[in-house]
C-alpha positions in Angstrom: 70.7 -22.8 -143.5 71.0 -23.3 -139.8 71.5 -26.5 -138.0 67.9 -26.9 -137.1 67.4 -30.1 -139.1 68.9 -32.0 -136.2 69.7 -30.3 -132.9 69.8 -32.5 -129.8 68.2 -30.9 -126.8 68.3 -33.3 -123.9 65.9 -31.2 -121.9 63.6 -30.0 -124.7 60.2 -31.3 -125.6 60.2 -33.8 -128.4 64.0 -34.0 -128.2 66.1 -37.2 -127.9 66.2 -38.6 -124.4 69.2 -37.5 -122.3 72.4 -39.5 -122.5 72.2 -42.4 -120.0 75.9 -41.8 -119.3 75.9 -38.0 -119.5 78.4 -36.6 -117.0 79.4 -33.1 -118.2 76.8 -30.5 -119.1 77.1 -26.9 -120.2 73.7 -25.2 -120.0 72.8 -21.9 -121.5 76.2 -20.2 -121.0 76.5 -16.5 -121.8 79.7 -14.6 -121.8 80.5 -11.1 -123.0 83.7 -9.2 -123.2 82.6 -5.6 -123.5 81.1 -5.5 -127.1 82.2 -9.0 -128.0 79.8 -11.8 -127.4 81.8 -15.0 -126.8 79.0 -17.3 -125.7 75.4 -16.7 -126.5 73.3 -19.5 -124.9 75.9 -22.3 -125.4 74.5 -25.7 -124.3 76.1 -29.1 -124.8 76.4 -32.5 -123.1 79.3 -34.9 -123.0 78.8 -38.6 -122.4 81.0 -41.0 -120.5 82.8 -43.5 -122.8 82.2 -41.3 -125.9 84.3 -38.8 -127.9 82.7 -35.5 -128.8 84.2 -33.4 -131.5 83.7 -29.7 -130.7 83.7 -27.8 -134.0 83.3 -24.2 -135.1 85.0 -21.4 -137.1 87.7 -19.3 -135.5 86.3 -17.0 -132.8 83.0 -19.0 -132.5 83.5 -19.6 -128.7 85.1 -23.1 -128.5 88.0 -22.1 -126.3 85.9 -19.9 -124.1 83.4 -22.8 -123.5 86.1 -25.3 -122.7 87.7 -22.9 -120.2 84.4 -22.6 -118.3 84.8 -26.3 -117.4 88.0 -25.6 -115.5 86.9 -22.3 -113.9 89.4 -20.4 -116.1 86.5 -18.3 -117.5 83.4 -17.5 -115.4 80.3 -17.2 -117.5 78.0 -14.2 -117.0 75.1 -16.7 -116.7 74.4 -20.4 -117.2 75.6 -23.5 -115.5 78.5 -26.0 -115.9 77.8 -29.3 -114.1 79.5 -32.7 -113.5 77.2 -35.6 -112.9 74.3 -33.2 -112.3 75.9 -30.9 -109.8 78.2 -27.8 -109.9 81.8 -28.7 -110.4 84.0 -28.7 -107.2 87.7 -28.1 -106.9 88.2 -31.8 -106.1 86.4 -32.9 -109.2 88.4 -30.5 -111.4 91.6 -32.3 -110.1 90.2 -35.4 -111.8 89.9 -33.6 -115.1 92.6 -33.4 -117.8 93.1 -30.3 -119.9 95.2 -29.8 -123.0 95.1 -26.1 -124.0 95.9 -25.0 -127.5 98.6 -22.7 -126.2 101.5 -24.4 -124.4 100.9 -25.0 -120.7 104.3 -26.4 -120.0 107.4 -25.1 -118.2 110.0 -24.8 -121.0 113.1 -25.1 -118.8 111.9 -28.3 -117.0 112.8 -31.8 -118.2 109.9 -33.6 -119.7 109.7 -36.5 -117.2 110.2 -34.3 -114.1 107.5 -31.9 -115.3 105.0 -34.7 -115.8 105.8 -36.2 -112.4 105.4 -32.7 -110.8 102.0 -32.2 -112.5 100.9 -35.7 -111.3 101.8 -34.7 -107.7 99.8 -31.5 -108.1 96.8 -33.7 -108.9 97.1 -35.7 -105.7 99.4 -38.6 -106.8 102.2 -39.9 -104.7 105.7 -39.2 -105.9 106.3 -42.8 -106.9 103.0 -43.1 -108.7 103.4 -39.8 -110.5 106.9 -40.7 -111.7 105.9 -44.1 -112.8 102.9 -42.7 -114.7 105.1 -40.1 -116.4 107.5 -42.8 -117.6 104.6 -44.9 -118.9 103.1 -42.1 -120.9 106.5 -41.0 -122.3 107.1 -44.6 -123.5 103.6 -44.8 -124.9 104.1 -41.6 -126.9 107.6 -42.6 -128.1 109.5 -40.2 -126.0 111.4 -42.4 -123.6 114.8 -41.4 -125.0 113.9 -37.8 -124.6 112.5 -38.1 -121.1 115.3 -36.0 -119.6 115.3 -33.3 -122.3 114.1 -29.9 -121.4 110.7 -29.2 -123.1 112.1 -26.1 -124.9 114.5 -28.2 -127.0 111.8 -30.6 -128.2 110.2 -30.2 -131.6 106.7 -28.8 -131.8 105.3 -32.2 -132.4 107.1 -33.7 -129.4 106.0 -30.8 -127.2 102.5 -31.6 -128.2 103.0 -35.2 -127.1 104.3 -34.0 -123.7 101.3 -31.7 -123.4 99.0 -34.7 -124.0 100.9 -36.7 -121.4 100.4 -33.9 -119.0 96.6 -34.1 -119.4 96.7 -37.9 -118.9 99.3 -38.5 -116.3 96.8 -38.5 -113.4 94.3 -40.9 -115.2 91.5 -38.3 -115.5 87.8 -38.9 -115.6 87.3 -36.2 -118.2 89.7 -35.2 -121.0 89.3 -31.8 -122.7 91.6 -30.8 -125.5 91.8 -27.7 -127.6 93.3 -28.4 -131.1 95.3 -31.4 -129.9 96.3 -32.5 -133.5 97.6 -29.2 -134.5 101.1 -29.5 -136.1 101.4 -33.2 -135.7 102.7 -35.5 -138.5 100.6 -38.4 -139.7 102.2 -40.9 -137.4 101.8 -38.7 -134.4 98.3 -38.0 -135.4 97.5 -41.7 -135.6 99.1 -42.3 -132.2 97.1 -39.6 -130.5 93.9 -40.8 -132.2 94.5 -44.3 -130.9 95.1 -43.0 -127.4 91.9 -41.0 -127.4 89.9 -44.1 -128.6 91.5 -46.1 -125.7 90.7 -43.5 -123.1 87.0 -43.4 -124.3 86.9 -47.2 -124.3 87.9 -47.1 -120.6 84.8 -45.0 -119.8 86.3 -41.6 -119.9 84.4 -38.6 -121.3 86.5 -37.1 -124.1 85.9 -33.8 -125.8 88.3 -32.0 -128.2 88.1 -29.2 -130.7 89.7 -29.5 -134.1 89.6 -27.9 -137.6 90.6 -31.3 -139.1 87.0 -32.4 -139.9 87.9 -35.6 -141.7 89.8 -36.8 -138.7 86.9 -35.8 -136.4 84.5 -37.7 -138.6 86.8 -40.8 -138.5 87.2 -41.0 -134.7 84.3 -39.2 -133.0 80.8 -40.7 -132.4 79.4 -37.3 -131.5 79.9 -33.7 -132.7 78.8 -30.3 -131.6 79.1 -27.3 -133.9 79.2 -23.9 -132.4 78.7 -20.6 -134.3 78.6 -17.1 -132.8 78.6 -18.5 -129.3 75.7 -20.9 -129.8 75.5 -24.6 -130.5 73.8 -24.9 -133.9 74.2 -28.6 -134.5 74.7 -31.4 -132.0 74.4 -35.2 -132.2 75.6 -38.5 -133.4 77.6 -38.1 -136.6 75.9 -40.8 -138.6 72.4 -39.6 -137.5 73.3 -36.0 -138.5 74.4 -37.1 -141.9 71.3 -39.3 -142.5 69.0 -36.5 -141.3 70.6 -33.7 -143.2 68.6 -32.0 -146.0 71.6 -32.1 -148.4 73.4 -34.8 -150.3 76.9 -35.1 -151.8 77.0 -35.6 -155.6 80.3 -36.4 -157.4 81.0 -37.2 -161.0 84.1 -37.8 -163.1 83.5 -37.4 -166.9 85.7 -37.5 -170.0 84.3 -35.0 -172.3 82.7 -31.5 -172.4 81.6 -30.6 -168.9 80.1 -27.3 -169.9 76.6 -26.8 -168.6 76.6 -30.2 -166.9 74.6 -29.1 -163.9 72.1 -27.0 -165.9 68.6 -28.1 -165.2 69.6 -29.9 -162.0 67.3 -28.5 -159.3 68.3 -27.9 -155.6 72.0 -27.2 -156.2 73.6 -25.5 -153.2 77.3 -25.5 -154.3 79.5 -26.8 -157.0 83.2 -27.5 -156.8 85.3 -28.5 -159.8 88.8 -30.0 -160.0 89.9 -31.1 -163.5 87.5 -33.9 -164.5 86.0 -34.2 -161.0 82.9 -32.2 -160.2 81.3 -32.2 -156.8 77.9 -30.6 -156.0 76.0 -30.2 -152.7 72.3 -30.6 -153.6 69.0 -30.8 -151.7 68.2 -34.3 -150.4 64.9 -34.5 -152.3 66.5 -33.7 -155.7 65.9 -36.4 -158.4 69.3 -37.2 -159.9 68.2 -39.8 -162.4 67.9 -37.2 -165.2 71.2 -35.8 -164.3 72.9 -39.2 -164.5 71.4 -39.8 -167.9 72.6 -36.4 -169.2 76.1 -37.0 -167.9 76.3 -40.4 -169.7 75.3 -38.7 -172.9 77.9 -35.9 -172.6 81.0 -38.2 -172.4 82.5 -41.3 -170.9 81.4 -41.5 -167.3 84.3 -42.6 -165.2 82.8 -42.2 -161.7 79.4 -41.3 -160.2 78.4 -41.2 -156.5 75.4 -39.9 -154.6 75.9 -40.1 -150.8 75.0 -38.5 -147.5 77.1 -35.4 -146.9 80.5 -35.5 -145.2 81.0 -33.8 -141.9 82.8 -31.0 -143.8 79.7 -30.5 -145.9 77.5 -30.3 -142.8 79.9 -27.9 -141.1 79.9 -25.5 -144.1 76.1 -25.6 -144.2 75.7 -25.1 -140.5 78.0 -22.0 -140.1 77.3 -20.4 -143.5 
């Protein structure tokens, strides 16, 4: 199944109207590296004041697409625009980028590095230094402010990398796997910061393989597969419009042949007494429920819209 059940096309006939606050647009991007197709008509939009989760399997084109925003990759064809016009150097100075690979100087002290990066973005020395101190405090790194980056733990380096993207108060924040390697507390802190930045009217887009987290904090998602956006839109609307449903049952008793006779089953996963099935949305489950009750003591039964993980699997299968 492709993502055709709900694919937002802001410029397409019959599509949903364009975002009123849309500021960043990638339109029909193509990029090939010899025999490898990295982008194959990639198009997406990012709205001011919203968070977009950019999802896809490894090698799908996420990093390549994000790098086009900063001019680090030049597409073979297509357009990248900010507020309806090609992006200028001055506008890029107002963007914040957190790459998946470290973009820090390991020998520099954390505070000095952040202040230096702020000055490169046009801030005065005093403002850059003050902003660096504020972000280090916000991220719980005040006591490590004069440590070299290379002596910090992976998680703390990740926090400094986030501060580097935020130190100049950017209009657009783009992050490639920002939650990778973070412990739960650091993950919660970063998620709160991203919510705050979006609430200030920033446009925020980040890639992640942690789909439960994306579902929790993002209003919008875009799923890329083989260089093309296959699903894009509001998370809840995608779930409501999907042609699949999530069926879960816990049963004490013999579970053999439980799903026999249930039509429209796409996938079944079992873990001890818990059995989960992805089924077609128009499947009548009343007969299945009656059968389950007859087979043993029914401990739990749920029939819901699919999770973002379910949608992702269906879209890229």
